[in-house]
C-alpha positions in Angstrom: 104.9 128.1 75.6 105.0 124.9 77.7 106.7 121.8 76.4 105.7 118.3 77.4 107.4 115.0 76.7 106.4 111.4 76.5 109.0 109.2 78.2 109.9 105.5 78.6 111.6 104.3 81.8 113.5 101.1 82.2 114.0 99.5 85.6 117.6 98.8 86.4 116.4 96.2 88.8 114.4 94.0 86.4 113.0 94.3 82.9 110.0 96.5 83.9 109.2 99.4 81.5 107.0 102.4 82.2 105.5 104.9 79.7 104.3 108.3 80.8 104.2 112.0 80.0 105.2 115.1 81.9 106.3 118.7 81.5 109.3 118.2 83.9 111.1 115.0 83.2 113.8 115.4 85.8 111.3 116.0 88.6 109.1 113.1 87.3 112.1 110.7 87.2 112.9 111.7 90.8 109.3 110.9 91.8 109.6 107.5 90.3 113.0 106.7 91.9 111.9 108.1 95.3 109.0 105.5 95.2 106.3 108.2 95.1 104.5 106.6 92.1 102.5 103.5 93.2 102.7 101.7 89.9 106.5 101.9 89.7 107.8 101.8 93.2 108.4 98.0 93.3 110.9 98.3 90.4 113.2 101.2 91.3 115.7 102.5 90.3 114.9 103.7 86.8 116.6 105.4 83.9 115.0 107.2 81.0 115.6 105.3 77.7 113.4 107.2 75.3 111.6 110.6 75.0 109.5 112.5 72.5 108.7 116.2 72.8 105.3 117.8 72.2 103.9 121.3 72.3 100.8 120.5 74.4 99.7 118.2 77.2 96.9 116.9 74.9 99.3 115.8 72.2 101.6 114.1 74.8 98.7 112.4 76.5 97.4 111.1 73.1 100.8 109.7 72.2 101.2 108.1 75.6 97.8 106.5 75.2 98.8 105.2 71.8 102.1 103.7 73.0 100.3 101.8 75.7 97.9 100.3 73.2 98.7 97.1 71.3 99.8 98.7 68.0 101.8 101.5 69.6 103.4 99.2 72.1 104.5 96.8 69.3 106.0 99.7 67.4 107.8 101.1 70.5 109.2 97.7 71.6 110.6 97.1 68.1 112.0 100.6 67.8 113.7 100.3 71.1 115.0 96.8 70.4 116.5 98.0 67.1 118.4 100.6 69.2 119.3 98.0 71.8 117.4 99.8 74.5 114.7 97.3 75.3 
């Protein structure tokens, strides 16, 4: 059974954050840090500050979409601020 995760990256260069989903987080983080992702290459390097695991790509994609919408993003920012990660 495949496992997917939703992840949040924080740029170590500036305060840019990125939300995505993948089934191989290590490989995906390398892609971001190697400037292979157009939307994030201007802000490298990154570190992973948050993850959530899911049993299907569909579940992970739905959660990613929610976290990028207003209500989900407000929740995520507050949650990560409470943990001193944002």
